[in-house]
N, C-alpha and C positions, 0 to 999 in steps of 0.2 A: 728345429728338432735337436735335442741333446745328442751329442755325437760320441761321448766317452762311455763305452760299455761298462767300465768299472763303476761308474757313478750310478748304475742301475741295480747294483747288488743289494743295497738296503731296501729300495722299493720292492724288488722281487721277493725278498724274504717277507716283507710286510704283507704283500698281496697273496703270497702262497699260504701264509698263516690264515688269511681270510678264507681261502679255498678249504683248508682243513676244518675251520670252525663252522662254516656254513654247511659243509657235508655232515659234520657231527650233529649240529643242531637240527638239520632237516630230518635225519633219521630218528632223532629223539621225538620230534613231532609225529613222525610216522608211527612210532611205537605207542604213543599215547592216544592217537586218534581212534584205534579200535576200541579202547576202553571207553572213550567218550561216546562212541556210537552205541554202546550198550545202554546209554541213558535214554535213547529214543526208541520208539516203536516204529520200525521201518519195514516197508515192503521192499521187494527186490529192486524196483525202479529207484527208490530213494537211496538204497544202499549203493547202487551202481553210479549214482551221481557224484560220489566221492572222487573217483578217478577222473570223471569228467571235469569237476570243478578245478582239480589240480592242473590238468593239461590245458584246459581252456585259458588259463592265465597266460601260458606261453603263446597260444594262438592269438589272444586279444592284445596283450601288453608288450610283446617283444618289439614290434616296429615303433610304436609310440615311445617305448623306452630308448630305442636307438636314436630317435629324433631328439628326445630330452637330453641324452648324453652328448649328442652333437652340439647342443646349445650350451650346456652347463659344464661339460668336461667330465672326465672319468671319475675323479675323486668325489665330486658332488653327486654323481650318479650312484656311486657305491653307497654313499650316505643315505640317499633316498631309498635304495633297496633295503638297507639294514633297518631303516625307520619303518618301512612298510611291513617287513617281516615281524618286527617287534609289535606293531599294532595288531597284526593278525593273531599273534599268540595271545595278546591281552583280550581279544574278542572271544577267545575260547572260554574265558571265565564266565561272562554273562550267558554264553550259549549253553554251558553246562548248568548254570543256575536256573535259567528260564526254560530250558529244554525246547527251545525254538529251533527246529532243524534248519530253517533258512539261514538263521544267524550262524549256525555251525558251518554251513557251506560257504557263507560269506567269509568267515574267519579263515577257512582253508584256502579260499581263493586269494585273500589278501596276503597270506603267508607265501603262497606260490607266486603271487605277483612280485613280492619283494625279492624272492629268489631269482625270478626271471630277470629283473633289472640288474641284480648282481651279476648274473651270467652275461648279460648283454654288455656290461661295463668291464668286468674283470677279465673275461677271455681275450678280447682284442688287446687290452692293456698289457697283459703278460706277453702277448705276441710281439709287441713293439719295444719291450724292455731289453733291447740288445740287437745283435746282428740278425738280419732277415733269414739267413740260412740255418739258424738254430732256433727259429721261432717254434717249430713243431716240438722240438726236444724240450723247450722251456714249458710249453703248455702241457705236454704229457707229464712232466715232473710235477707241475702245480696240481694237475688233475689226480696224480697219484696220491698226493697228500689229501686231496678231497676224498678219495676212496679210503685212505687210512682213517679219516674221521668217521666215515660211514661204517667202517669195520669195528671201531672201538665203541661207537655209540650204543649198539645193542647190549653190550656188557654193562654199561652204566645204566641204561634204561631198565635192565633186569633187576638192578639193585634197588631201583625205585619201586618196582612192582613185586619184589620178592616177598612171599608170604601172603600176598593178597589172594583172596578166594575169588576165582573167576567162574561164574556159573555158565553152563551151556544153555542154549535156547530151551531145551527140554526141561532142564532144572529150573529155569526161570518160569516156565509155563506151569510148573507144579506148585509154585508159591502162591500164597493168598495175595489178594490185592494189596493189603497193608504191607506184607513182607516184601512184595515186589517193589512197592514204592520206596520202602526203606533201602532196599538194595540199590535202586537206581540213584537215590540221593547220595548214598555212600560212594558209588562209582563217580558221580559228578564231583564230589568233594576230593576224591583221590587224585584227580587229574588237574584240578584248578591250580594248586600250588606249583606243580611242575611246569605248567604253561606260563605262569608268572615268572618262574625262574628262567625259562627259555627266552622270554621277552627281555629280561634283564641281560641275558647273554648277548642278544643282538645289540642292545643299547650300549653295552660295554665295548663291543666291537666297533660300533659307530664312533665312540669317544676316542678309541685308540687310533682308528683310521683318520679321524678329524685332526688329531695331534701329530700325525705322521706327515713328513714332507715328501709328498709324491710329485714327481716332475710332470709338468704339462707337456706331453710329448707331441700330440697332434694338434693341428690348428683348429680354428673355430669353424662355424657353420659356413659351408660352401654353397654357392649358387647351383641349382639343379640337383641338389642333394640326392634324394631317394631315386629319382628317375635315372640319374647318372649311375648310381650304384647298381640298380636293377638291370641296366643295360649290359652289365658285365656277364658274359656267358659262364665263366668259372663260378661266380657267385650263385647263379641260378642252378647250375648243376650240383654245386655243393649243398644248396638247400634241399634238393631232392635226395642227395646222399645222406644228409642228417635225418630227413624224414624216414627213409627206409631203415637206416641204422637203428634209430631209437625204437621204431616199430618192431623190428626183428628182435632186438635185445629184450624189450619188455615182453614180447609175445613168448619167447623161449622161457624167460623167467616165470611168467604167469602160468604157463601150462606144464611146467616141468613136473609138478606133483601129479597132475592128471595123467601125464605120459608115463610116469613111473608106475602108477597104479595099473594102467593098461598093460604095461610090460610084466606086471606081477613080480617085482624084484625084491619086495620087502624081506621074504624068507632068505633069499640069497645074501642080502646085506647082513642080516643077523648071523648067518652061518660062516661068513668070510671075516676072519679076525681083523684084517687091516681096514676093511670097509666099515665094520662095526666100530672100530676105534675112531675113524674119521667122523662118523655120524655122532658118536659120543662127544667128541670135541666140539663139533658144531652145535649140538644141543646145549652144551654147557655154556656157550656164549650167551644164550638167551635165558640162562638160569634153569634149564630143564635137565632131566636125566634120561638115559636111553631106556631104563627099566620101565615097562608098562606103556611105552610109546606105541601108538598104533601105526599102521602102514603109512598113513598120510603124514603123520608127524615125522616118521623115520626118513621118508624121502625128502620132506621139507627141510630136515636138518642138513642133508647133503647139498641142498640148494645154496647154502652158505658159500660153498666152494665155487659155485658159478659166479657169484658176485665178487668173492675174494680174488678170483683169477684176474679180474679187471685191475685190481690194485697192484698185484704182482707184475702183470704185464706192462703197466704204465711205467713202473720203475725200470724194468728191463728195457722197454721200448725207448725210454728217454736216453738210456745209455747207448743203445744200438744206433740211434739216430745221429750220434756223433761220427759214425762210420758209414752208415747206409742212408741214402736219400729218403726222407720221409714218404714221398710219393711211392717209391719202390717198396718200402716196408709196408705201407698201407695195402698195396696190391697183394703182397705176399700173405699178410694177415687175413685179408678177405678171402683169398683162396684156401687158407687154412681153415677158416670157418665153414666154407662150402664143403671141404673134404670131410670134416668131422660130422656135419649134418648128414651128408650122404652115407657115411659109415654107420651112423645111428639108424638111418632108414633101412640099410641093408642087413643089419644084424638084429639081435634080440637080447632080452635079459639085461644083465648088469652092464655088458659092453655097450649096448645101445644107450643106456642112461649116462654112463660115464663119458661117452663121446659127446653127448649134448652138453653135459656140464663143462667139458673142455672148451666149448665155444666161448665161454666167458673170458678165457685167457686171450683169445684172438680179438674179442670185442675191445680189449683194453685201450689200444691206441687210436681207435677209430674216431671217436668224437673229437678229441683235441686235434688230431691230424687233419681230418676233413675240415675242421673249423679254420685252422691256419691256412690251409690251401685255398679254401673258399674265399677268404678275405685278402689273400696274398697280393692281389693286383689293385687294391682299392685305395692305397695311400691314406689320405686324410678322411676318406669316406668309410674307414673301417667301423666306426660306431654304427653307421646305418646298415652296413653289411652284416654286422653282428646281430642287429635286430631281425634281419631277414632270416638268418640261420637259426636263431633261437625260436622264431616262429615255427620253423620246421620241426621242432621238438614235438609238436602236436601229433606227429606220426605215431606216437605212443598211445594215442586215443583211437586210432583208426585200424592199424594193421593187426593188433592183438585180437579184436573182435572178428576180423576176417579169417585169421588162423583158427579161432575157435569155431566159426561157422563151418569151415572146411573139415575140421576134426569131427564135428557133430555128424556131418553128412557122409564123409569118406574115411574117417580115422586119421590118426596122427601121421601115418606114413605118407599120406597125400598132403596133409596140412603143412608139413615141414618143408614142402617144396617152395612155399611162398617165402620163407626166410632165405632159402637158397637163392631165389631170384633177387632178393634185396641185397645180399652180399655180392652177387655177381655184378649188380649195378655199381656198388662201391668199388669193386675192382676195375670196372670200366672207367669210373671217375678218376681213380688214381692214375691209370695209364694216360688218360686225357690230360691231367694236370702235369704229368711228367713231360709229355710232348709239348706242352705250352711253355716249358722252361721253369715251371714251379718245382721247388725242391722240398 
C-alpha cells in the first residue's frame, strides 16, 4: 500500500471530478427520461417499472461488481462502469426510434448498472486515498461535488428543453391519431441527440480516467473473499443502515408534494414574500416561472431545497469531520432528522413542510459516512464490502411504497413514523460503530 498521503492529492482530484461528472450526467438522464416516456403508451404498471429498473440494477449488479473490481482493480472497474453507462445512453436512441418499451427499460437498467459499478469502485477508492481517520471527510467532500453536479444539471437540461411544447395527457388525448403520432415522433427525435451527447460524455470521462495515473492501493483477490467480508458485523449493520437511509431519503422526497398538498400550504407560500422568492428561484432552475404555477408545481419547486440541502451539508460535514468524529457526527445528524420529522408531524401548514424539507440537510453526510464506517474494518476486502453496501441501495425501491401505503391508510402523520424508525436505526449504527473504535 502506498504510504505517502501527499501522493494521493492528484488521484483524489481526478476521482472527485468523476463524482461531479457522473452526478451531473445522471440527472441529465433523469431529465430526459420523462420526455422519452411520452413516446410510449403506458399503463400505470409500465410507468412504475421505471423506478424498479433503476434500483434493480443496484440489487442485481452491486455484489458482482464488487467481485469484478476485486479481480481487475479500481481503475479498470471505473472504466467498466463508464463504458456501461455510455452503452445505456446509446440504447435510448433505438428505444425512441422503435418505441419498444422493453428496450427503453433495458437502456435505463444498463445506465443504472454503469452507475452502480462506478459507485462500487469509486466510493471505497476515495476512502483509502489517505489516512483512515479522515476517510469519512474525504468521501463527504467527494459526494458534495457529486451533489454539486446534480444541482447544476437541471439548469443545463432546461436549456435543452426550453421552448419545447410539452403536452399533458389530456391534450394528447384530444389530438387526432395522425397528430398524436407526429407529436410522439417529435418527442423521440428531441431526446435522441441529447442521449448521444450524454454517451459521449461518459466516453470522454473514460478516456480521461484511462490516461490518469491512479495508484493501485489495495491488493488482489483474497481467499475466502465474500464470505469473509460478510462475516464482519459492522458491514452487515452498515448495509441495513444504507438500506433504511436510501429508503427514507427517497420516500420523503417522493411524497413531499403530496404531503404539502395535504397540508394545503400553496396559498401561504404565495402570500409569504421570502417563501415565494425561494419557490421562484427553485422554479427558475428548471426553466419555469412562478406565475401560473399550480399548487403541485409550487410545492415541487420547494423540493429543490430538500435535495440542495444535501449538497450544502456535505461540504459543511466534510469540514466538521476535521474536528468531530464521523461516527459521532452521524449520530447527531440522525437525531436531527428525527427531531425535524417529529416537528413536522406535531405541527401544520408551512412549518410542517419546511421541517420536512430541512431533513435534507441532515441526510447530507449519511451515505458517505455510513459507507466508510461500514467498510472500515475490511482492509483489502473493501471492494467486496462496497458491493454489499451498494446492493443495500435497493432500499429505495421498498421503503417508499411502504410509506405510501401507510399514508393511503392512515395519513402522512402516521406514515412519517417509518422514516423516524429508519433514522433511529442509523443513530444506533453510529453509536455501535463508535463503541467498536471506528471514527
